[in-house]
N, C-alpha and C positions, 0 to 999 in steps of 0.2 A: 723359684722352686725351693721346697723344703725337703731335706733328706734326713730320715729318721731310722733308728734301729729299734726293734721291739723287745729287746732284752735277751739275756743269755748269749752275750757276745764273747765271753771268756771261754778258754779251752780248759780241758782237764789237765791233770798232772802228766798223763800220757796222751797227748792230743791225737785225735784221729786224723787220718789223711796226711800226717806229717807236718802240719802247721804248728807254729809256736806263738806264744803271746806277743813277742816283739814284732813279728811279721804281721800278725792280725792287727795290732794297734797302729802300726805304720800305715797299713792299707786304709784303715778307717779314717785316719787323719788326712791322708792324701786325697781320699774321696770326698772330703768336706762335709762330714755328717754334722748336722745342726744339733742333734741330741741323741744320746744312747739311753734307752730305758734300762733301769736296773732290774735284772731278773734274779731268780733264786740261785743261779750259778755264780753271779757276782757276789752275792751275800756269802755263799759257801766258800768262795775263794778267800774271803777275808776283806772287811771294809777298808782297812788301812792299805792293803795292796791294791784294791780297786781304786781308791783315791789317788794313789801314786801313779797308776797307769793312766788315769784320766788327765792328771796334771801334766805328766810328761809329754802327752800327745795333744794337749790343748783341746780336749773334748769335754762335753758336758754330760754328766750322769744325772738322769732325770727320774725322780720318784717322790711322791707326796705322802705316802702312808707308811713308810719305814721311818720311825721316829726314835730319838734317843730316850732311853729310860730315865736318864738323869735330868735332862732339860725339857723333854716333851716336844722338842723342835724336830722338824724333818731332818733326816740324816744326809739327804742329798738335795740338790736343787729341786724344789717342788714343782715349778713351772717355768716356762720360758716364752717370751714374746719374740717372734721371729718375723723379720721383714721378707715378704715375697712379692717383689714388684711394688705395687701401690698398696698391698694388703698387709695388715698386721695379723699374724697367725699366732694364737695362744695355744701352747701345747703343754699338757701335763701327763703324768703317768702314775698308775697304781699297780701294785702286785696283788695277786689273789689272796684270799683270806689268810688269817693268822696261821693256819695249819700247813701252809705251803713251806714254811721254813721251820726246821726242827727246833725244839725247845733248847737243846744244848747249844745250838749255833746262836740263837737269840741271847742266851745267857752269856756266851763267850763274847759277843759283840756289844752287849749292853743296849739292846734295841727291843722294840715291840712293833707289831704290825697292826695299824689301825684299820677299822672297817673300810673297805674300798668304796662302798657306796656313799657313806657319810663324807669321806675324804673327797671323793669325786664331786659331790655337791658343793663342798666348801671351795674347792679349786675353781669350779665353774663361776661362782660368784666373784672370786678374785679376778678371773680373766675378764668377766663382764665389766668390772670396775676399770680395767685397763682399756676399755673400749676397743677390743680387738674385733676384727671383721670376721674371723673364723675361729671356732673352738674345736680342738682336737684332743681326744683322750686316748692314750696308749694303755690298753688293758692287758697286763702280763698275767693272764688267767687261763688260757686255753679257750678254744672256740665256744664250747658249750656254756661255760660260766661267763665268758665275755658277752655273749648274746643276752644272758640274763642281766648282766650289769648294765648293758646299754639300754635295756628295757626300763631300768630304774633311773637312768640318767638321760632321759630323752631331750634334755636341754642342749646337749652337745651336738655339733654339726657332724662330726666324724668320730667313730671309735675304731681304732686299729688294734687288732687282737693278736697278741703274741703268746708264746709258750705252747708246746705240744705240736704235733705234726699235721694238724688239720689245716686244709687249704681251701679258700674260696676262690674258684677260678676267676670270678668277677665280683666286684663289690655289689652290695644290695642295700636297699633303703627300707627300714622298718620303723614305723612310728616317728618318721621325720629324721631318723638318725641313719647316716651312711655307715655301713659296716664293711670292713675288709680284713682279710687274714691271708698272709703270704706263705705261711709255713715256718719251719723251725731251723732250717739249715742255712748256712751262709750263701749257698748257691740258689736259694729260693728268694726271688725278688718280686716286688709288686709295685705298681704305680697307680696313682689315683689323680685324675685331672678333674678340677672343679671349676665351674663358672659361678662366680659370686657377684651379686648385685645388691647393693644396699644391705650388706651383711646377711644376705640370704643366698643359699646355694640353689641356683635355678637349674643346673644341669650337672651331670657327672658321668664319667666313664673310666674304666681301668681294667687291669687284669693282673693275675699272678702267674708266674712261670718259673721254670727251672733253668738257670743259666747253664749253657753247655760250653765245653772247652773252646769250641770254635766260634762262639758268639763274639761279636765285637761291636764297635772298636774297643780295644783294650788300652787303657792308659799305660804308656811305656814304663813309667816308674813303678806302677803296681805290678806290671808284668815282670819287670826285672826282679822285684822283691820276691814274688811268689815262685816264679819259674827257677830262679837261681837257688832258692831255698829247697825246692823240691827236686832239683837236679833234672830239669826237663830240657830237651833239645828245642830247636827253633820251631818244631812242629807240635810241641807240647807233649812229647813222648818221653817217659822217664829213661834217662841214659843208663844203659846196661854196663855193669862193671864186672870184670873177671877177677876173682880173688887170686892173688899171686902166691906162688910157692916161694918161700925164702931161698930155696936152693936154686931157683931160676934167676936168670939175669933180668935186669930192668927192661930189657928190650922185648921181653916176652909177654907184655901186658896187653894182649889183644882183646878185642871185645868178646863178650860171652858168645860161644857158638852153640850149636845144637847139642853137642855132647855134654857141655857144662849144664845146659838147661835141663837135660834129662836127669841130672844128678840132684837137681833142686828138690828138697823134700816137699811133699804136698802141704797145703795150708793146714794149720791146726784146727781142731774142732772149736767152733766159737759161736756165741750168740751174736746175732746181727741187729736185732731190734725191729720193731714194727715198721719203721720207715722203709727198710729193705723189702719186707714182705709186700707192703702196699704198692711198691713200684710196679709189680707185675699182677697183683691181685686186688686192684682197686675196688671191685665189686664186693669181694669177700670182706675186705677191710671196712667198707661202708656198713655192711650188715653186722660185723663185729662191734662197731662203735655203738650199736643199739643194744648191746647185751650188757648184763651186770659185770662181766669180766673187764670191760673197758674202763670201769670206774672203781675197780676193786681196791685201789690204794686209799680211797676215802675212809675205809675202815681204820687205817693207820693214821691218816692225816687228821681225823676228827677226834682222836683219843690220845691224850697225853700218856695214858697207861700203855697203849699199844705201841707207842714209839719205842718203848723199852723192851718189848717182847720179840725175841728172835723168831719164835714160832709163828708170829704174825707176818713178819717180813719174808719168811720162807715161802709163803704161798701168795703174797700180795705184790711181789716184785719179780722180775725175771732173773733166775739163776743166782739167788742170794748166796753170797759167799763162795760161788764157784768161779773158776778161771773164766774171764771175759763176761761174767755175770755181774749183778749188782754188788757193789762193795759193802762190806760190813761196817765201814767207818765213814764213808763219804756218801752224800746224796747224789743220786744220778736219776733225775726225773724222766729221762728218756727210756729208763728201764722199769718205770713204775707200772702197776696194774698187772693183771693176768694177760700176757701178750700171746701172740701167735705161737711162738716157740715154747711157751709154757706147756701147751698141749700137743703140738705137732713136732717137737724136737728142734735141735739146733739148725739154724739156717744153712750152715755149711754142709749139713747132711742131706739137704733137700735136693733131689735129683732134678735134672732139667726136664725129664719126662712128666713131672708133676707129682711123682710119688713122694710121700712123706710118712712120718710115723703115724700109725693108726691110733685113733682115739678109742680107748676101751674103758670099761668100767674101772679097771685098775688105775688108768690115767687120772680119772676124776677123784677116786677115793684116796689117792695119795695125799690130797689136801682136805677133801670133804670127809673127815673122820667123825665119829660119833660125838667127840668132845666139842667140836666147832660146828658141825652140821648135824644135829640130832635128827634122826628119822630121814636122813638123806635117801632119796629115791633116784637112782641113776636114770631111769627111762624118762621120768617127768622133768628132771633137772636138765637133761641133755637138750630138750626142746627149747629151753630158755636161752641157750647159747649157740644152738645150731645155726649154720649159715650155709648158703648154697652159692656156688659160682656159676656165672653165665658163660665162663670160658670153656671151650671144648678143646681137647688135646688130640692131635693127630698121631 
């Protein structure tokens, strides 16, 4: 068995769900990952810190097309040959095109990003010279670009696609290449079982799924690390704590009761991101992915000039500069593009009955002003981004 991560395994400065880097890294080490692909978040974190984390936890960071400006050599381990039973599995990894990483970050780290297709071909030749039985490419590109990349690199046996929230429920084979994508969260897992005879894949099967809290079995060490850190009880439920009054004695620290819970302030307004919306609105999300809004960040990514323009970021990422929205100083790929909440309002304001902020002409013209969208026509433009739900509400 070969265990791989497809990139973006680091957390932000204020990590979601309460996890921290030490806990994450200890779990990855305990689970015996053979290699961790380098994603844009690892680069944004800082290469020196990423190097330190990998070394401390005896893990391999894999990437072939991030190279040092000064030496021209790959900044990370470009490929690895892994033993899986009697098979030699050659694994390499590339990150999406040069625009995935901001120019300022590349300058800070002294790196450049080589073309993933050319690099992928070069790595394939190296792996073949190693006489491996199976060649695997991790494409940290997102599903759409990963499929394009696989089409250009049909010599690989398997292409595993990371970055972005798109999921392939089951692997598929196109032009001789097996494609699989498990999603972007740590609870999104995928497995791929291959039958290999004489260095040829004769059969395969697999699936992607979301790991639930009660799924098992759970490694006891990993469980202790995560559940202790998150302060969960034996059933995986967060332990409630009652805030004590300094005037009270220490004997009065009982569990939170109904009266205390009633005083708890409601959650603040917040952007939740497309993954939250997709969980309930998969059909709408699928149609959204076919619209120009789903790739709006390319306007910034493909232009060095636009990287520097705040007015571009205002409309091509979610909640730019707002609390819980996209930071003005850090890269947050999961908030790129014109997302659901850009048009329909913050997810925390979305009622359970299905009501949401109505899209009006004013919603669209907040971004589609004459300067950037000359001759913008609301009626015709709306047809390009409209989507319908198959869901009915009772």
